[in-house]
N, C-alpha and C positions, 0 to 999 in steps of 0.2 A: 222699389216698391218694397221695402220695408214690412216682413211680417207683423203682425198683432201679438201683443205676446198675449198668452193664457189665463184669465183671470183665477185665482184662486181657487171661486166655484168649479170653473171651470177643468182644473187642475182636480182636484177633486173627485169630480164627477169621474175621471176618465180613470182614477183610481178603482176608486168603485165598482165600477164596471171591471175590472181587474180582478175583482175580490181581492184587492191585495189588503185586509184587513188589519194591519201589524201596523202598517202607516196609515189607515181612516184611522185609527184610536188614538196613532200621536200627531193626531195633523195638525194641531194648535201648535206641536214644537217643531214639528218639521217640516210645514206642509211651505214657508216662508223659503226653503234651502233654493240656495241655484241645479244640489243635485236631482231634484224631483220632478219634474218636466222632462230631463234624462234619460232617467230611470223608467216612469212612463212610457217614452219613446220605446225604449229598448226593451221595454216588455209586448208592448204594440209589433212590434214588431215580429219579436219570439213569437208569442197568439200566430200570429197572421200565418207564417210561416211552415207550423206546425200543424194547424187549420189545414194548410193547405196540400203538405204531406197525406195526411191524415185522408183527406177527400181525392185525392189521383192516389190512392191507394184502392181503396173504395170503391175509386170506377170501372178498374177491371178492363184499363185501355189497352195494353197489351204494347207491340211497339209497330207503329205507324207511321206514313211516310207522310211532312207540312205540304198542305193543300200548293203550299209555293211549286212542290216536282208535280199537282194534276197534270200533263195534256190534253190543254184543251181540245186541241186539234185532231183529239185519236177519234172520242166517239162521232161518229157520219149523223148523231142528234142529243144537242143539250143547253140547256139551258142555264148558262150561267150566272145570268143576272142573279134568276129566281136561287142559284145554291148560290152565290154570294150573299141573298141576303138573310138568308137563314140567320149565320151570324149575327145579326143584329139580335138574331131572338126574340125579335115580336111577337112568336105564334108562344113560346110561351108566357108572356103577359096574359095571349087566349085561350090559355091551357088545350090549344092544338096543336092536332098532331099532324104528320109531316111522311106521307112516305115514299119513298127513294125506288123506284119500278126500274129494271133494266135488265140486260146479260148477266149472266155471270162474267167477273175479270171488265165490269167496265168504270169501275171504282164506286163506287154506292157505300162497301167498306170505310176505305178512304173515309169518304167526306165523313158517313158519321161517327169514326172515332177521333175525327179533327174536329167535328162539333163541338160532344164530348167533353173532349180534354178546352175549349177556350171556353164551355161550357167550363168546369170547375174551375180556371182561372178566372173568371167571373161573380166566382163566390156558390155555384148553384151545388147540389147534392143530383150527384150523378153516376147509373150503374148503366153500363156496356156489356151487352151478351147475346147468344146464341141462341135462336130459336130452340136452336134443341137441348140446349144446357140450361134455360130458362125451364123447361117444360116436361124435361126428364128428371128436373129437381123439385120440381114440386109433386111429378108424378108417383116420387118415391117415398115421400112421408105418407107415414100409418096410420097416421089417426088425422080425423077431424082437427081434432087442435095445434095439432102436428100442423098440417097445412097451413091453417088462418096464422100461425105464425111469422110460416114461411113467408107469406103472400107478402108479406109486410118488406122483406128483403124485396119486393117488389114493385111493388105502390107504395114507397112512401120515398126515394128521391124527385128531388125538383123534373126531372126529364130520365126520362127510361127508354134506351135504345134496344134496337130487339135483332142484331142481325141475321140475314140467311132464311127466311120465310122463304118455302118454300122448295128448298133445298132436299130437304126429305119428307115424306109422308107420314100420317101419324093416323091412331085412330079415337072415336069421338071423344075416350077420357081427356086426351090433350086440345084435343080444339074444342074443350068446356071451362078448360085450366087460363086458356089463352083468353076466351073469351069474362073468364071472372076477372084477369091482370087488366085488359079494357074496362070494361065496369067500372072495375073497381077507381081506375084511374080518370073516368069516362066527364069532361065539365071541370077536372080538378089539377090534373095536372098533367105530361104532354107528351107522347111516344115517339119517337123517330124509329120507322120499321123500313128497314131494306127488303127486297122482296125481288124476286126474279119470274113471277109469275103474277099475269094477269087477274084481275078480282076474280073473273068468270070459271078460269083455271080453278081458283079455291076450294071448289070440290075433288082435287084431285089431290090436292094436299092432307086435305083432313075429310078419305070419301066417307061414306056414312055417318057423319057427325049431319045433328039437326040445328044446331047453331050456325052454321057457315052465313045463311043471310046475314042473321042481327048481330053478329061478329062484325061481317065486311062491315057493316049501316054505320056500326056505330065507331068503329075506325074511323072510319071517311068525313064522315060527319064534320063538318066547318076543319080539315084537313087540307095543304095544301101536297097536289099527290107532283113529280119531278121525275119526268120521264126520261132517260137515259137512253140511250140505240146505240150499238154497234159493234166492234167485234174486240174478244175478250185483248186487254191489253197487257195482263200475264202469258198469254200465247205466244203474243208480241214479242216480249220481253224473254220469252224458254228460246224461240228460234234468235234471237239476237244473240242473246249467249251458246245460244250451238250452232250458226256461224259463224262467231267470233271463236270457238274451241277449233271448228274443223279448219277455219284457215290457219290458227295457230303451228298443229297440226303437221298442214302442209309443210308451212313453214320448214318449221323441225326438221321435216324428209330432208326436202331441198338443204339444208343443211347439212344431213346428215350426208345427204349423197357427193356435196364437192371435196369437204371431209376425204374421204373416200378417194375421190379422185388424188 
């Protein structure tokens, strides 16, 4: 099946979208040239590449393992279907939130970074951050105007991923700032949040904060909450590495003894 040849008007519209004003101004002379469509294809591909590169940089993903490496057999409880469904990004269309709940080392960050990366590839603006990084950043703003400007960093991306809520405790000021981010994104843009604390324990994360109940209520309204249970996979890997090193040292000692004989 042959690809239909673009019309002159379609090519001109593509050039206009690309902002190729010189080409547009001389369209009557150049528009029929064979190289025009190839030029537009090259320019469009380069714009897409640069856009992807910029969005990946702004997302602050860091290094992460792909979901293909996720060991689904390790957690004692995990809803694989629910997690895989997240990668269809239906929750973005609903401006709904996702909460990944589980102990340390069970893969919440890995899932979050992969979601962030896939969202960038599909053209979304994304920011991945830890709770401490975001809240300390906002708390450091020295004026109301500076805070308002800085809040845009966390409220404008299509998808915000907040990792490690519950690993540290925060004062009321930090709770208010998280509440402000959640409220500004509420029903407009999605948040994916990972936490090792059940919501009933969030008073320990934000002791003496008056907004905790309202914060949780607004965060979980129409949210999908996915629980993961099990031992730390990072601890398992550390133990395996330690065992391998111990075995290697033991093998070396045996070899050394044999050489002496």
